[in-house]
N, C-alpha and C positions, 0 to 999 in steps of 0.2 A: 384467538383461535381456540383456546381451551374453553372459553365461554360459549362459543358457537357449538362446539362439540358436545358440551354438557347439556345443551338444550335440544336433545334429540326429539324427533317427532314420535307420536304414539306408535308402539310396536316396532320401533327402530332403536338401534343402539350404534353409537359412533365412538370411535376411540382415536386418539392422536398420540403419537410418540415423537420425540425429538432425538436427534442424534447429532453429537458435536461434529463439526466439520473441521476445517483447517483452523488452527489456533491463531489468535491475533499475534502480531510480532511485538513482543514486549520490549520496552526500552532497556538497554544495558549501558554501562559506562563505555564499553568498547564501541558500541554503535553510536553513542554520543560523540566520541572522538572522530569517527568517520563523518558524522554530520557536520562537525566543526570544519573539517577539510572541505567538504562540499559547499558549505556556506561561504567560506573564504574564496573558493573558486568562483562562485556565483557573484559575489560582491566584486571581485577583481575584474570580472567580465562586464560589470555594470548591469547585471541582470536582477539585482535585488537580493534580499535576504531569503534564506531557505530555513524553514522551521519544521520541526517534527510534527506530524499530525497525531491526533488522538487515536491510539491503537483500537479503541472500542468503536470508532466511527469509520475506520478504513475497511476496505475489502481485504480479503485474505490472499496470501501469496505462499507459494511452496517454501520460500526462504524462511517462513515463520517456524518451520520445524527445527531449524538449526540455529536460529538467531541467538539462542542463549549459549551456544557453544562457539560461535564464530562471529567476529565483527562483520556486520553487513548492513546494507541499505536496501530499501525497497521504494518503489514509487518514483523511479527516475524517468519514466516514460511520459508519453503525451497524455493530455487530458482529453476528455470526451464525455459522451452521455450514452446511456443504455448499455452498459457493460455486459458483454457476452450474451447479447440478445438480438433478435432481428431488429434492424434499424440502428444498430450501434454506430456511433459517429466518433471520429477522432480529429483533433485539431492539428492538421498537418503543418500549419503555419508555424507551430512551435518547434518543429524538427531541427531547423538550423541551430537554434539556441541550445536545444537539448543535446545535439551532437557535439557542439563546441564544449559545453559544460562537462559532459561525460568524458570526452577525450582529455581535457585538461585535468579532470579528477583522476583518471587512470594514470596519466603522466606523473602527477604529483605523488600518487600512492606508490609508484614503482621506482621513484628516485629517492636516494637517501637524504 
């Protein structure tokens, strides 16, 4: 984009500026512990392993603002395509497993 802007036509001038948006959710030891619980839940249900995604390649979430202060997880929802745009799709066939996994995660996190 900067290259395109720098190649302005004669008698024109273009400028581009960037503004940081929502920060990526950085991994923390506390978040890693939550992920371990979620992974165990997923394995116990026979749904397979859950691994952390690369923070630099994921979308942003509001929880990113507090992730360094509070143990948290993101990305527990359904998969799909075209996020937040016309034609966005969601894989609703995943919902039964997602609901089971999340319910058991909450149960385990709220019991000593």
